C-alpha positions, 0 to 999 in steps of 0.5 A: 465468450469465456465463463470468466469473462469480465462483467460490464454494466451498461447504463443508458435510457435509449434502447438503441444505444444499449443495442449498439454497445451490445453489438460492440462488446457482447463477444468478449464480455458478460453484459448487464443493462440498466435504463435508469440510474436507480436500476444501475445502482441496484445492479452495481451493488448486487452484481459488482461489475468490473466496469460501468459504461454510463450515459449522462443525460437520463431522466430521473438520476443523471449519470453524474448523480449515479457516478457520485453515488457509486463513489460514495458507497463502500461496496461500489467506489472501486468500480471504474466508470466510463461516461458514454455521452453526447455531451462534448463540452470540456466542462462536462468532461472535467465534471465527470473526472472530478466525480471519479470517472476514469474515462469519457467516450463521445457519442456516436461511439466508435467500436474500436475506441470503445473496445480499446478503452474498455480493454485498457481500463480492465487491464488497469483494474487487474494490475491494481488487484495484483498490487493489492494482493501482493501488499496483503501477502507482505502484511500477513508475513509481517504479522506472522513474525509478530507471533514469534516475537515479544513485539506487538502489532502496534510496534510494527504499525508505529515504526512503519509510519515513523519510517514514512515520515522520515522518508518524506522529510528526507525528500524521498517523495510520496511514492517511495515513502509509501512503498517504505511504509508497506515494506517496513513491517517485514523487517523482522520476518526472519525471526520466524526461523529463530528457535523460540528458546532463543527468541523468547529468552527472558535474560541476556543471550550468550555469544552462541545464542546471539550468533543464532539471533543475528541470522534472522536478517539473512533468513528474512531476506531469503524468505522475501526472495528476489521478487522483481516488484519495488515493494518486495525488493525494498522489503528484502533490503530492509530485512537484510540490512536494518541491523547494519550501522552507519559506522560499520559495526552492525550485522550481518555484513558490516556495511558502512555509511551509504553502502547500507540501503537508505530504506534500511537506514531509515527503518533502523532509526524508526525501529530503535526509537519505537523500541526504546519508547515502548514498554515491554514485559522485560523493560520500562519505556524510555522517556522521549527525552532519553530516547532522543538523546540516545539518537543524537549520541548515535548520529554518525555511529549507529545512524545516518547523520542526515536521517537523524536531522530529518528525524528531529525535523519531523519529530512532532509528526512522529510523536503524533503518530505514536499517540495515534497508535499507542498500546 
């Protein structure tokens, strides 16, 4: 067994059942054992196993009670639980899944089934850890850009939530909208590559400075790169294209209409609305009425008209999010 082998916690009040699972799993995993619910909860908290195999019918705390407690506690709620039990009624299975278990193995156990279920769920855990790590890196890169800019971290949070709400209203679905929520903070990451003298200049940029400033879109796309994940692909789209305009007058490529990725069209709208309605050292906040009037005027020019319609349909939710994340 490798030193970095995953840790499994096996919980059963019958020593014979613990021995059966030991024989099946000990060659590939580090095993912990508990014969009652209270001990299982102690080990789960202290050892943080990668997976728990849990009997249901035990004296004292039942497996169902143990599972419910695990899912209520912050430090153990992410540990996947597989019930291993002689209870075969579909009602019992449904109860277990409702409590947060990920699988159900019937006794007497089959060695191939136990090994396969454990292997599969550990793979899912590793995949989720990779997703969370990638997301954390994206968020930190977005935060790094904030240190270079006049914007605040709350601006990035607000416009990301606005983007998600517009995406949902436009019918793009929960999963896609959630990906956009996490990609949107990367829209200005390219400002890391812009000189401070230009980025933080208090007055208007001259033509040469403006040309340098415009480079942040391409710089951001290069920083993010060509990763194959949906999140980073969308983040790259947003970084490169969020200054493109529906009528083709934007930058860096002068894209027009639906040639602009819809992720970037949404972020452009959310970003401008929050920038207009937020106070900065160099400007006063616009009123909601003035900002929404400009968005109406720019429908079909700066902004996708269908997304402007979606924006106004979900404006109450956008204003609620703005209030939640106010400066």
